[in-house]
PQR file of N, CA, C, O and H, with PARSE charges and radii, in Angstrom:
ATOM      1  N   UNK A   1       0.270  -4.525 -12.557 -0.4000 1.5000
ATOM      2  CA  UNK A   1       0.148  -3.376 -13.415 -0.0000 2.0000
ATOM      3  C   UNK A   1       1.472  -3.068 -14.112  0.5500 1.7000
ATOM      4  O   UNK A   1       1.499  -2.695 -15.285 -0.5500 1.4000
ATOM      5  N   UNK A   2       2.565  -3.228 -13.373 -0.4000 1.5000
ATOM      6  CA  UNK A   2       3.862  -2.947 -13.996 -0.0000 2.0000
ATOM      7  C   UNK A   2       4.213  -3.983 -15.054  0.5500 1.7000
ATOM      8  O   UNK A   2       4.917  -3.669 -16.014 -0.5500 1.4000
ATOM      9  H   UNK A   2       2.544  -3.531 -12.420  0.4000 1.0000
ATOM     10  N   UNK A   3       3.735  -5.209 -14.894 -0.4000 1.5000
ATOM     11  CA  UNK A   3       4.028  -6.236 -15.907 -0.0000 2.0000
ATOM     12  C   UNK A   3       3.321  -5.932 -17.228  0.5500 1.7000
ATOM     13  O   UNK A   3       3.664  -6.498 -18.266 -0.5500 1.4000
ATOM     14  H   UNK A   3       3.164  -5.464 -14.114  0.4000 1.0000
ATOM     15  N   UNK A   4       2.338  -5.040 -17.184 -0.4000 1.5000
ATOM     16  CA  UNK A   4       1.626  -4.636 -18.403 -0.0000 2.0000
ATOM     17  C   UNK A   4       2.098  -3.282 -18.925  0.5500 1.7000
ATOM     18  O   UNK A   4       1.500  -2.714 -19.838 -0.5500 1.4000
ATOM     19  H   UNK A   4       2.059  -4.580 -16.342  0.4000 1.0000
ATOM     20  N   UNK A   5       3.197  -2.765 -18.322 -0.4000 1.5000
ATOM     21  CA  UNK A   5       3.799  -1.549 -18.850 -0.0000 2.0000
ATOM     22  C   UNK A   5       3.649  -0.299 -18.017  0.5500 1.7000
ATOM     23  O   UNK A   5       4.214   0.736 -18.367 -0.5500 1.4000
ATOM     24  H   UNK A   5       3.682  -3.227 -17.580  0.4000 1.0000
ATOM     25  N   UNK A   6       2.911  -0.356 -16.931 -0.4000 1.5000
ATOM     26  CA  UNK A   6       2.754   0.820 -16.080 -0.0000 2.0000
ATOM     27  C   UNK A   6       4.040   1.028 -15.290  0.5500 1.7000
ATOM     28  O   UNK A   6       4.665   0.058 -14.859 -0.5500 1.4000
ATOM     29  H   UNK A   6       2.451  -1.198 -16.647  0.4000 1.0000
ATOM     30  N   UNK A   7       4.435   2.263 -15.099 -0.4000 1.5000
ATOM     31  CA  UNK A   7       5.635   2.544 -14.305 -0.0000 2.0000
ATOM     32  C   UNK A   7       5.360   2.226 -12.841  0.5500 1.7000
ATOM     33  O   UNK A   7       4.204   2.240 -12.416 -0.5500 1.4000
ATOM     34  H   UNK A   7       3.927   3.051 -15.449  0.4000 1.0000
ATOM     35  N   UNK A   8       6.404   1.939 -12.059 -0.4000 1.5000
ATOM     36  CA  UNK A   8       6.189   1.701 -10.633 -0.0000 2.0000
ATOM     37  C   UNK A   8       5.503   2.877  -9.934  0.5500 1.7000
ATOM     38  O   UNK A   8       4.637   2.668  -9.085 -0.5500 1.4000
ATOM     39  H   UNK A   8       7.343   1.928 -12.404  0.4000 1.0000
ATOM     40  N   UNK A   9       5.871   4.083 -10.275 -0.4000 1.5000
ATOM     41  CA  UNK A   9       5.247   5.256  -9.649 -0.0000 2.0000
ATOM     42  C   UNK A   9       3.762   5.319  -9.970  0.5500 1.7000
ATOM     43  O   UNK A   9       2.947   5.605  -9.093 -0.5500 1.4000
ATOM     44  H   UNK A   9       6.575   4.254 -10.965  0.4000 1.0000
ATOM     45  N   UNK A  10       3.407   5.052 -11.218 -0.4000 1.5000
ATOM     46  CA  UNK A  10       1.999   5.090 -11.615 -0.0000 2.0000
ATOM     47  C   UNK A  10       1.212   3.968 -10.936  0.5500 1.7000
ATOM     48  O   UNK A  10       0.058   4.164 -10.555 -0.5500 1.4000
ATOM     49  H   UNK A  10       4.069   4.819 -11.930  0.4000 1.0000
ATOM     50  N   UNK A  11       1.826   2.800 -10.783 -0.4000 1.5000
ATOM     51  CA  UNK A  11       1.151   1.680 -10.124 -0.0000 2.0000
ATOM     52  C   UNK A  11       0.907   1.982  -8.649  0.5500 1.7000
ATOM     53  O   UNK A  11      -0.174   1.699  -8.132 -0.5500 1.4000
ATOM     54  H   UNK A  11       2.763   2.640 -11.092  0.4000 1.0000
ATOM     55  N   UNK A  12       1.890   2.547  -7.975 -0.4000 1.5000
ATOM     56  CA  UNK A  12       1.719   2.907  -6.561 -0.0000 2.0000
ATOM     57  C   UNK A  12       0.663   3.999  -6.414  0.5500 1.7000
ATOM     58  O   UNK A  12      -0.146   3.963  -5.487 -0.5500 1.4000
ATOM     59  H   UNK A  12       2.768   2.777  -8.396  0.4000 1.0000
ATOM     60  N   UNK A  13       0.672   4.953  -7.315 -0.4000 1.5000
ATOM     61  CA  UNK A  13      -0.325   6.025  -7.276 -0.0000 2.0000
ATOM     62  C   UNK A  13      -1.727   5.460  -7.522  0.5500 1.7000
ATOM     63  O   UNK A  13      -2.690   5.889  -6.886 -0.5500 1.4000
ATOM     64  H   UNK A  13       1.329   4.982  -8.068  0.4000 1.0000
ATOM     65  N   UNK A  14      -1.841   4.497  -8.443 -0.4000 1.5000
ATOM     66  CA  UNK A  14      -3.140   3.882  -8.723 -0.0000 2.0000
ATOM     67  C   UNK A  14      -3.697   3.181  -7.491  0.5500 1.7000
ATOM     68  O   UNK A  14      -4.905   3.188  -7.258 -0.5500 1.4000
ATOM     69  H   UNK A  14      -1.058   4.148  -8.959  0.4000 1.0000
ATOM     70  N   UNK A  15      -2.814   2.580  -6.707 -0.4000 1.5000
ATOM     71  CA  UNK A  15      -3.247   1.831  -5.523 -0.0000 2.0000
ATOM     72  C   UNK A  15      -3.525   2.730  -4.323  0.5500 1.7000
ATOM     73  O   UNK A  15      -4.159   2.294  -3.362 -0.5500 1.4000
ATOM     74  H   UNK A  15      -1.832   2.575  -6.896  0.4000 1.0000
ATOM     75  N   UNK A  16      -3.067   3.956  -4.362 -0.4000 1.5000
ATOM     76  CA  UNK A  16      -3.214   4.837  -3.197 -0.0000 2.0000
ATOM     77  C   UNK A  16      -4.030   6.071  -3.543  0.5500 1.7000
ATOM     78  O   UNK A  16      -5.224   6.135  -3.250 -0.5500 1.4000
ATOM     79  H   UNK A  16      -2.552   4.310  -5.143  0.4000 1.0000
ATOM     80  N   UNK A  17      -3.399   7.033  -4.153 -0.4000 1.5000
ATOM     81  CA  UNK A  17      -4.043   8.310  -4.462 -0.0000 2.0000
ATOM     82  C   UNK A  17      -5.263   8.146  -5.371  0.5500 1.7000
ATOM     83  O   UNK A  17      -6.333   8.675  -5.073 -0.5500 1.4000
ATOM     84  H   UNK A  17      -2.429   6.981  -4.390  0.4000 1.0000
ATOM     85  N   UNK A  18      -5.109   7.429  -6.457 -0.4000 1.5000
ATOM     86  CA  UNK A  18      -6.232   7.247  -7.400 -0.0000 2.0000
ATOM     87  C   UNK A  18      -7.331   6.374  -6.797  0.5500 1.7000
ATOM     88  O   UNK A  18      -8.515   6.595  -7.052 -0.5500 1.4000
ATOM     89  H   UNK A  18      -4.239   7.000  -6.700  0.4000 1.0000
ATOM     90  N   UNK A  19      -6.936   5.384  -5.998 -0.4000 1.5000
ATOM     91  CA  UNK A  19      -7.933   4.549  -5.321 -0.0000 2.0000
ATOM     92  C   UNK A  19      -8.805   5.368  -4.388  0.5500 1.7000
ATOM     93  O   UNK A  19     -10.021   5.181  -4.342 -0.5500 1.4000
ATOM     94  H   UNK A  19      -5.975   5.204  -5.791  0.4000 1.0000
ATOM     95  N   UNK A  20      -8.185   6.274  -3.646 -0.4000 1.5000
ATOM     96  CA  UNK A  20      -8.942   7.153  -2.747 -0.0000 2.0000
ATOM     97  C   UNK A  20      -9.880   8.061  -3.536  0.5500 1.7000
ATOM     98  O   UNK A  20     -11.008   8.315  -3.113 -0.5500 1.4000
ATOM     99  H   UNK A  20      -7.198   6.425  -3.684  0.4000 1.0000
ATOM    100  N   UNK A  21      -9.412   8.548  -4.681 -0.4000 1.5000
ATOM    101  CA  UNK A  21     -10.268   9.385  -5.525 -0.0000 2.0000
ATOM    102  C   UNK A  21     -11.495   8.604  -6.001  0.5500 1.7000
ATOM    103  O   UNK A  21     -12.617   9.110  -5.959 -0.5500 1.4000
ATOM    104  H   UNK A  21      -8.496   8.341  -5.025  0.4000 1.0000
ATOM    105  N   UNK A  22     -11.270   7.365  -6.456 -0.4000 1.5000
ATOM    106  CA  UNK A  22     -12.380   6.547  -6.945 -0.0000 2.0000
ATOM    107  C   UNK A  22     -13.417   6.261  -5.858  0.5500 1.7000
ATOM    108  O   UNK A  22     -14.606   6.116  -6.142 -0.5500 1.4000
ATOM    109  H   UNK A  22     -10.359   6.954  -6.490  0.4000 1.0000
ATOM    110  N   UNK A  23     -12.952   6.183  -4.615 -0.4000 1.5000
ATOM    111  CA  UNK A  23     -13.850   5.934  -3.488 -0.0000 2.0000
ATOM    112  C   UNK A  23     -14.471   7.216  -2.935  0.5500 1.7000
ATOM    113  O   UNK A  23     -15.279   7.177  -2.006 -0.5500 1.4000
ATOM    114  H   UNK A  23     -11.986   6.301  -4.384  0.4000 1.0000
ATOM    115  N   UNK A  24     -14.087   8.343  -3.513 -0.4000 1.5000
ATOM    116  CA  UNK A  24     -14.592   9.618  -3.018 -0.0000 2.0000
ATOM    117  C   UNK A  24     -14.009   9.996  -1.671  0.5500 1.7000
ATOM    118  O   UNK A  24     -14.649  10.702  -0.893 -0.5500 1.4000
ATOM    119  H   UNK A  24     -13.431   8.375  -4.267  0.4000 1.0000
ATOM    120  N   UNK A  25     -12.785   9.527  -1.384 -0.4000 1.5000
ATOM    121  CA  UNK A  25     -12.173   9.744  -0.065 -0.0000 2.0000
ATOM    122  C   UNK A  25     -10.857  10.515  -0.151  0.5500 1.7000
ATOM    123  O   UNK A  25     -10.066  10.478   0.792 -0.5500 1.4000
ATOM    124  H   UNK A  25     -12.265   8.953  -2.016  0.4000 1.0000
ATOM    125  N   UNK A  26     -10.608  11.211  -1.256 -0.4000 1.5000
ATOM    126  CA  UNK A  26      -9.321  11.883  -1.416 -0.0000 2.0000
ATOM    127  C   UNK A  26      -9.107  13.019  -0.424  0.5500 1.7000
ATOM    128  O   UNK A  26      -7.981  13.490  -0.265 -0.5500 1.4000
ATOM    129  H   UNK A  26     -11.250  11.241  -2.021  0.4000 1.0000
ATOM    130  N   UNK A  27     -10.167  13.470   0.249 -0.4000 1.5000
ATOM    131  CA  UNK A  27      -9.990  14.532   1.245 -0.0000 2.0000
ATOM    132  C   UNK A  27      -9.345  14.007   2.525  0.5500 1.7000
ATOM    133  O   UNK A  27      -8.774  14.783   3.291 -0.5500 1.4000
ATOM    134  H   UNK A  27     -11.082  13.088   0.121  0.4000 1.0000
ATOM    135  N   UNK A  28      -9.431  12.687   2.766 -0.4000 1.5000
ATOM    136  CA  UNK A  28      -8.846  12.154   4.001 -0.0000 2.0000
ATOM    137  C   UNK A  28      -7.961  10.921   3.790  0.5500 1.7000
ATOM    138  O   UNK A  28      -7.374  10.428   4.753 -0.5500 1.4000
ATOM    139  H   UNK A  28      -9.895  12.056   2.144  0.4000 1.0000
ATOM    140  N   UNK A  29      -7.851  10.418   2.584 -0.4000 1.5000
ATOM    141  CA  UNK A  29      -7.032   9.231   2.302 -0.0000 2.0000
ATOM    142  C   UNK A  29      -6.228   9.403   1.018  0.5500 1.7000
ATOM    143  O   UNK A  29      -6.485  10.319   0.237 -0.5500 1.4000
ATOM    144  H   UNK A  29      -8.328  10.819   1.801  0.4000 1.0000
ATOM    145  N   UNK A  30      -5.256   8.522   0.804 -0.4000 1.5000
ATOM    146  CA  UNK A  30      -4.599   8.417  -0.493 -0.0000 2.0000
ATOM    147  C   UNK A  30      -3.224   9.028  -0.610  0.5500 1.7000
ATOM    148  O   UNK A  30      -2.424   8.592  -1.438 -0.5500 1.4000
ATOM    149  H   UNK A  30      -5.048   7.778   1.439  0.4000 1.0000
ATOM    150  N   UNK A  31      -2.929  10.027   0.201 -0.4000 1.5000
ATOM    151  CA  UNK A  31      -1.612  10.660   0.183 -0.0000 2.0000
ATOM    152  C   UNK A  31      -1.190  10.958   1.617  0.5500 1.7000
ATOM    153  O   UNK A  31      -2.024  11.033   2.518 -0.5500 1.4000
ATOM    154  H   UNK A  31      -3.579  10.381   0.874  0.4000 1.0000
ATOM    155  N   UNK A  32       0.109  11.127   1.815 -0.4000 1.5000
ATOM    156  CA  UNK A  32       0.625  11.479   3.140 -0.0000 2.0000
ATOM    157  C   UNK A  32       0.636  12.996   3.268  0.5500 1.7000
ATOM    158  O   UNK A  32       1.527  13.670   2.751 -0.5500 1.4000
ATOM    159  H   UNK A  32       0.787  11.067   1.082  0.4000 1.0000
ATOM    160  N   UNK A  33      -0.362  13.519   3.961 -0.4000 1.5000
ATOM    161  CA  UNK A  33      -0.476  14.954   4.169 -0.0000 2.0000
ATOM    162  C   UNK A  33      -1.027  15.225   5.565  0.5500 1.7000
ATOM    163  O   UNK A  33      -1.761  14.413   6.129 -0.5500 1.4000
ATOM    164  H   UNK A  33      -1.086  12.971   4.381  0.4000 1.0000
ATOM    165  N   UNK A  34      -0.665  16.363   6.100 -0.4000 1.5000
ATOM    166  CA  UNK A  34      -1.167  16.768   7.413 -0.0000 2.0000
ATOM    167  C   UNK A  34      -2.695  16.764   7.406  0.5500 1.7000
ATOM    168  O   UNK A  34      -3.327  17.314   6.504 -0.5500 1.4000
ATOM    169  H   UNK A  34      -0.069  17.023   5.642  0.4000 1.0000
ATOM    170  N   UNK A  35      -3.272  16.135   8.425 -0.4000 1.5000
ATOM    171  CA  UNK A  35      -4.713  16.099   8.580 -0.0000 2.0000
ATOM    172  C   UNK A  35      -5.400  14.909   7.936  0.5500 1.7000
ATOM    173  O   UNK A  35      -6.600  14.712   8.127 -0.5500 1.4000
ATOM    174  H   UNK A  35      -2.758  15.688   9.158  0.4000 1.0000
ATOM    175  N   UNK A  36      -4.652  14.102   7.167 -0.4000 1.5000
ATOM    176  CA  UNK A  36      -5.238  12.923   6.535 -0.0000 2.0000
ATOM    177  C   UNK A  36      -4.946  11.685   7.360  0.5500 1.7000
ATOM    178  O   UNK A  36      -3.980  11.648   8.123 -0.5500 1.4000
ATOM    179  H   UNK A  36      -3.677  14.261   7.011  0.4000 1.0000
ATOM    180  N   UNK A  37      -5.784  10.675   7.204 -0.4000 1.5000
ATOM    181  CA  UNK A  37      -5.539   9.381   7.824 -0.0000 2.0000
ATOM    182  C   UNK A  37      -4.398   8.709   7.057  0.5500 1.7000
ATOM    183  O   UNK A  37      -4.324   8.831   5.834 -0.5500 1.4000
ATOM    184  H   UNK A  37      -6.568  10.706   6.584  0.4000 1.0000
ATOM    185  N   UNK A  38      -3.518   8.009   7.750 -0.4000 1.5000
ATOM    186  CA  UNK A  38      -2.399   7.407   7.050 -0.0000 2.0000
ATOM    187  C   UNK A  38      -2.031   6.065   7.650  0.5500 1.7000
ATOM    188  O   UNK A  38      -1.820   5.950   8.857 -0.5500 1.4000
ATOM    189  H   UNK A  38      -3.577   7.910   8.744  0.4000 1.0000
ATOM    190  N   UNK A  39      -1.957   5.064   6.809 -0.4000 1.5000
ATOM    191  CA  UNK A  39      -1.366   3.779   7.145 -0.0000 2.0000
ATOM    192  C   UNK A  39      -0.127   3.683   6.266  0.5500 1.7000
ATOM    193  O   UNK A  39      -0.182   3.982   5.073 -0.5500 1.4000
ATOM    194  H   UNK A  39      -2.128   5.158   5.828  0.4000 1.0000
ATOM    195  N   UNK A  40       0.979   3.271   6.850 -0.4000 1.5000
ATOM    196  CA  UNK A  40       2.248   3.267   6.124 -0.0000 2.0000
ATOM    197  C   UNK A  40       2.777   1.852   6.035  0.5500 1.7000
ATOM    198  O   UNK A  40       2.757   1.110   7.017 -0.5500 1.4000
ATOM    199  H   UNK A  40       1.023   3.028   7.820  0.4000 1.0000
ATOM    200  N   UNK A  41       3.247   1.479   4.862 -0.4000 1.5000
ATOM    201  CA  UNK A  41       3.874   0.184   4.635 -0.0000 2.0000
ATOM    202  C   UNK A  41       5.347   0.438   4.340  0.5500 1.7000
ATOM    203  O   UNK A  41       5.671   1.139   3.382 -0.5500 1.4000
ATOM    204  H   UNK A  41       3.263   2.082   4.064  0.4000 1.0000
ATOM    205  N   UNK A  42       6.240  -0.119   5.146 -0.4000 1.5000
ATOM    206  CA  UNK A  42       7.678   0.049   4.945 -0.0000 2.0000
ATOM    207  C   UNK A  42       8.241  -1.169   4.219  0.5500 1.7000
ATOM    208  O   UNK A  42       8.018  -2.314   4.613 -0.5500 1.4000
ATOM    209  H   UNK A  42       5.977  -0.688   5.925  0.4000 1.0000
ATOM    210  N   UNK A  43       8.974  -0.886   3.153 -0.4000 1.5000
ATOM    211  CA  UNK A  43       9.585  -1.950   2.354 -0.0000 2.0000
ATOM    212  C   UNK A  43      11.071  -1.660   2.203  0.5500 1.7000
ATOM    213  O   UNK A  43      11.491  -0.511   2.340 -0.5500 1.4000
ATOM    214  H   UNK A  43       9.156   0.044   2.834  0.4000 1.0000
ATOM    215  N   UNK A  44      11.883  -2.697   1.921 -0.4000 1.5000
ATOM    216  CA  UNK A  44      13.313  -2.468   1.736 -0.0000 2.0000
ATOM    217  C   UNK A  44      13.578  -1.833   0.367  0.5500 1.7000
ATOM    218  O   UNK A  44      12.906  -2.151  -0.615 -0.5500 1.4000
ATOM    219  H   UNK A  44      11.542  -3.630   1.810  0.4000 1.0000
ATOM    220  N   UNK A  45      14.539  -0.954   0.317 -0.4000 1.5000
ATOM    221  CA  UNK A  45      14.910  -0.381  -0.971 -0.0000 2.0000
ATOM    222  C   UNK A  45      13.930   0.661  -1.464  0.5500 1.7000
ATOM    223  O   UNK A  45      13.179   1.261  -0.695 -0.5500 1.4000
ATOM    224  H   UNK A  45      15.084  -0.696   1.114  0.4000 1.0000
ATOM    225  N   UNK A  46      13.961   0.854  -2.752 -0.4000 1.5000
ATOM    226  CA  UNK A  46      13.171   1.895  -3.401 -0.0000 2.0000
ATOM    227  C   UNK A  46      12.174   1.265  -4.364  0.5500 1.7000
ATOM    228  O   UNK A  46      12.569   0.810  -5.438 -0.5500 1.4000
ATOM    229  H   UNK A  46      14.571   0.366  -3.376  0.4000 1.0000
ATOM    230  N   UNK A  47      10.885   1.226  -4.005 -0.4000 1.5000
ATOM    231  CA  UNK A  47       9.902   0.598  -4.887 -0.0000 2.0000
ATOM    232  C   UNK A  47       9.721   1.339  -6.212  0.5500 1.7000
ATOM    233  O   UNK A  47       9.141   0.787  -7.147 -0.5500 1.4000
ATOM    234  H   UNK A  47      10.565   1.596  -3.133  0.4000 1.0000
ATOM    235  N   UNK A  48      10.202   2.565  -6.306 -0.4000 1.5000
ATOM    236  CA  UNK A  48      10.117   3.284  -7.571 -0.0000 2.0000
ATOM    237  C   UNK A  48      11.133   2.760  -8.587  0.5500 1.7000
ATOM    238  O   UNK A  48      10.931   2.880  -9.795 -0.5500 1.4000
ATOM    239  H   UNK A  48      10.672   3.013  -5.547  0.4000 1.0000
ATOM    240  N   UNK A  49      12.221   2.180  -8.091 -0.4000 1.5000
ATOM    241  CA  UNK A  49      13.192   1.592  -9.019 -0.0000 2.0000
ATOM    242  C   UNK A  49      13.045   0.078  -9.098  0.5500 1.7000
ATOM    243  O   UNK A  49      13.463  -0.530 -10.083 -0.5500 1.4000
ATOM    244  H   UNK A  49      12.386   2.082  -7.110  0.4000 1.0000
ATOM    245  N   UNK A  50      12.453  -0.542  -8.070 -0.4000 1.5000
ATOM    246  CA  UNK A  50      12.219  -1.999  -8.071 -0.0000 2.0000
ATOM    247  C   UNK A  50      10.900  -2.280  -7.377  0.5500 1.7000
ATOM    248  O   UNK A  50      10.849  -2.415  -6.155 -0.5500 1.4000
ATOM    249  H   UNK A  50      12.113  -0.048  -7.270  0.4000 1.0000
ATOM    250  N   UNK A  51       9.840  -2.368  -8.157 -0.4000 1.5000
ATOM    251  CA  UNK A  51       8.485  -2.515  -7.613 -0.0000 2.0000
ATOM    252  C   UNK A  51       8.322  -3.785  -6.775  0.5500 1.7000
ATOM    253  O   UNK A  51       7.469  -3.832  -5.889 -0.5500 1.4000
ATOM    254  H   UNK A  51       9.882  -2.259  -9.150  0.4000 1.0000
ATOM    255  N   UNK A  52       9.119  -4.800  -7.042 -0.4000 1.5000
ATOM    256  CA  UNK A  52       8.996  -6.053  -6.283 -0.0000 2.0000
ATOM    257  C   UNK A  52       9.393  -5.877  -4.819  0.5500 1.7000
ATOM    258  O   UNK A  52       9.164  -6.773  -4.007 -0.5500 1.4000
ATOM    259  H   UNK A  52       9.812  -4.761  -7.762  0.4000 1.0000
ATOM    260  N   UNK A  53       9.978  -4.745  -4.477 -0.4000 1.5000
ATOM    261  CA  UNK A  53      10.271  -4.454  -3.065 -0.0000 2.0000
ATOM    262  C   UNK A  53       8.982  -4.432  -2.252  0.5500 1.7000
ATOM    263  O   UNK A  53       9.010  -4.678  -1.046 -0.5500 1.4000
ATOM    264  H   UNK A  53      10.164  -4.017  -5.137  0.4000 1.0000
ATOM    265  N   UNK A  54       7.860  -4.144  -2.893 -0.4000 1.5000
ATOM    266  CA  UNK A  54       6.577  -4.104  -2.196 -0.0000 2.0000
ATOM    267  C   UNK A  54       6.128  -5.491  -1.732  0.5500 1.7000
ATOM    268  O   UNK A  54       5.192  -5.610  -0.941 -0.5500 1.4000
ATOM    269  H   UNK A  54       7.838  -3.945  -3.873  0.4000 1.0000
ATOM    270  N   UNK A  55       6.788  -6.528  -2.217 -0.4000 1.5000
ATOM    271  CA  UNK A  55       6.461  -7.895  -1.794 -0.0000 2.0000
ATOM    272  C   UNK A  55       7.168  -8.284  -0.501  0.5500 1.7000
ATOM    273  O   UNK A  55       6.895  -9.345   0.060 -0.5500 1.4000
ATOM    274  H   UNK A  55       7.549  -6.432  -2.859  0.4000 1.0000
ATOM    275  N   UNK A  56       8.082  -7.426  -0.023 -0.4000 1.5000
ATOM    276  CA  UNK A  56       8.886  -7.733   1.161 -0.0000 2.0000
ATOM    277  C   UNK A  56       8.636  -6.670   2.236  0.5500 1.7000
ATOM    278  O   UNK A  56       9.487  -5.813   2.474 -0.5500 1.4000
ATOM    279  H   UNK A  56       8.303  -6.565  -0.480  0.4000 1.0000
ATOM    280  N   UNK A  57       7.506  -6.727   2.861 -0.4000 1.5000
ATOM    281  CA  UNK A  57       7.103  -5.715   3.839 -0.0000 2.0000
ATOM    282  C   UNK A  57       7.890  -5.874   5.141  0.5500 1.7000
ATOM    283  O   UNK A  57       7.920  -6.952   5.734 -0.5500 1.4000
ATOM    284  H   UNK A  57       6.815  -7.424   2.668  0.4000 1.0000
ATOM    285  N   UNK A  58       8.527  -4.784   5.576 -0.4000 1.5000
ATOM    286  CA  UNK A  58       9.212  -4.761   6.872 -0.0000 2.0000
ATOM    287  C   UNK A  58       8.192  -4.631   8.002  0.5500 1.7000
ATOM    288  O   UNK A  58       8.200  -5.405   8.960 -0.5500 1.4000
ATOM    289  H   UNK A  58       8.503  -3.908   5.095  0.4000 1.0000
ATOM    290  N   UNK A  59       7.324  -3.649   7.871 -0.4000 1.5000
ATOM    291  CA  UNK A  59       6.284  -3.439   8.878 -0.0000 2.0000
ATOM    292  C   UNK A  59       5.167  -2.590   8.288  0.5500 1.7000
ATOM    293  O   UNK A  59       5.303  -1.986   7.224 -0.5500 1.4000
ATOM    294  H   UNK A  59       7.316  -3.020   7.094  0.4000 1.0000
ATOM    295  N   UNK A  60       4.070  -2.568   9.012 -0.4000 1.5000
ATOM    296  CA  UNK A  60       2.936  -1.710   8.684 -0.0000 2.0000
ATOM    297  C   UNK A  60       2.663  -0.837   9.896  0.5500 1.7000
ATOM    298  O   UNK A  60       2.688  -1.313  11.031 -0.5500 1.4000
ATOM    299  H   UNK A  60       3.959  -3.059   9.876  0.4000 1.0000
ATOM    300  N   UNK A  61       2.407   0.421   9.659 -0.4000 1.5000
ATOM    301  CA  UNK A  61       1.982   1.321  10.718 -0.0000 2.0000
ATOM    302  C   UNK A  61       0.520   1.647  10.438  0.5500 1.7000
ATOM    303  O   UNK A  61       0.187   2.214   9.398 -0.5500 1.4000
ATOM    304  H   UNK A  61       2.386   0.808   8.737  0.4000 1.0000
ATOM    305  N   UNK A  62      -0.338   1.284  11.371 -0.4000 1.5000
ATOM    306  CA  UNK A  62      -1.783   1.488  11.212 -0.0000 2.0000
ATOM    307  C   UNK A  62      -2.289   2.290  12.393  0.5500 1.7000
ATOM    308  O   UNK A  62      -2.100   1.908  13.548 -0.5500 1.4000
ATOM    309  H   UNK A  62      -0.067   0.823  12.216  0.4000 1.0000
ATOM    310  N   UNK A  63      -2.929   3.396  12.097 -0.4000 1.5000
ATOM    311  CA  UNK A  63      -3.500   4.268  13.134 -0.0000 2.0000
ATOM    312  C   UNK A  63      -2.467   4.625  14.199  0.5500 1.7000
ATOM    313  O   UNK A  63      -2.775   4.663  15.390 -0.5500 1.4000
ATOM    314  H   UNK A  63      -3.083   3.707  11.159  0.4000 1.0000
ATOM    315  N   UNK A  64      -1.233   4.886  13.754 -0.4000 1.5000
ATOM    316  CA  UNK A  64      -0.173   5.302  14.665 -0.0000 2.0000
ATOM    317  C   UNK A  64       0.500   4.179  15.442  0.5500 1.7000
ATOM    318  O   UNK A  64       1.367   4.441  16.276 -0.5500 1.4000
ATOM    319  H   UNK A  64      -0.982   4.854  12.786  0.4000 1.0000
ATOM    320  N   UNK A  65       0.113   2.926  15.182 -0.4000 1.5000
ATOM    321  CA  UNK A  65       0.713   1.778  15.887 -0.0000 2.0000
ATOM    322  C   UNK A  65       1.519   0.950  14.905  0.5500 1.7000
ATOM    323  O   UNK A  65       1.093   0.720  13.773 -0.5500 1.4000
ATOM    324  H   UNK A  65      -0.591   2.713  14.504  0.4000 1.0000
ATOM    325  N   UNK A  66       2.692   0.504  15.345 -0.4000 1.5000
ATOM    326  CA  UNK A  66       3.505  -0.388  14.531 -0.0000 2.0000
ATOM    327  C   UNK A  66       2.967  -1.803  14.660  0.5500 1.7000
ATOM    328  O   UNK A  66       2.703  -2.284  15.762 -0.5500 1.4000
ATOM    329  H   UNK A  66       3.039   0.691  16.264  0.4000 1.0000
ATOM    330  N   UNK A  67       2.809  -2.453  13.534 -0.4000 1.5000
ATOM    331  CA  UNK A  67       2.364  -3.850  13.495 -0.0000 2.0000
ATOM    332  C   UNK A  67       3.496  -4.647  12.878  0.5500 1.7000
ATOM    333  O   UNK A  67       3.924  -4.355  11.762 -0.5500 1.4000
ATOM    334  H   UNK A  67       3.024  -2.063  12.639  0.4000 1.0000
ATOM    335  N   UNK A  68       3.981  -5.638  13.582 -0.4000 1.5000
ATOM    336  CA  UNK A  68       5.115  -6.416  13.081 -0.0000 2.0000
ATOM    337  C   UNK A  68       4.716  -7.255  11.875  0.5500 1.7000
ATOM    338  O   UNK A  68       3.574  -7.695  11.746 -0.5500 1.4000
ATOM    339  H   UNK A  68       3.633  -5.875  14.490  0.4000 1.0000
ATOM    340  N   UNK A  69       5.679  -7.459  11.011 -0.4000 1.5000
ATOM    341  CA  UNK A  69       5.488  -8.297   9.843 -0.0000 2.0000
ATOM    342  C   UNK A  69       5.321  -9.746  10.296  0.5500 1.7000
ATOM    343  O   UNK A  69       6.027 -10.203  11.196 -0.5500 1.4000
ATOM    344  H   UNK A  69       6.607  -7.101  11.116  0.4000 1.0000
ATOM    345  N   UNK A  70       4.404 -10.457   9.685 -0.4000 1.5000
ATOM    346  CA  UNK A  70       4.132 -11.844  10.070 -0.0000 2.0000
ATOM    347  C   UNK A  70       5.238 -12.813   9.642  0.5500 1.7000
ATOM    348  O   UNK A  70       5.313 -13.930  10.154 -0.5500 1.4000
ATOM    349  H   UNK A  70       3.830 -10.087   8.955  0.4000 1.0000
ATOM    350  N   UNK A  71       6.088 -12.394   8.714 -0.4000 1.5000
ATOM    351  CA  UNK A  71       7.139 -13.301   8.221 -0.0000 2.0000
ATOM    352  C   UNK A  71       8.248 -13.472   9.201  0.5500 1.7000
ATOM    353  O   UNK A  71       9.202 -14.201   8.932 -0.5500 1.4000
ATOM    354  H   UNK A  71       6.027 -11.487   8.298  0.4000 1.0000
TER
END
């Protein structure tokens, strides 16, 4: 999406917040808020200034458990 001109922030929002809206799940998914389900992907650096940081996942936290990166 960013290669076609979308900002990194807009691309991340499209994959999370807007995706949850399209699925009709924005009440429990899509943003980090109290009471919502959350899976977290940790990446090095700031994906808002360098979107390719999302290609280098440190770890994923799913349902409160840390899952190690396969790399």
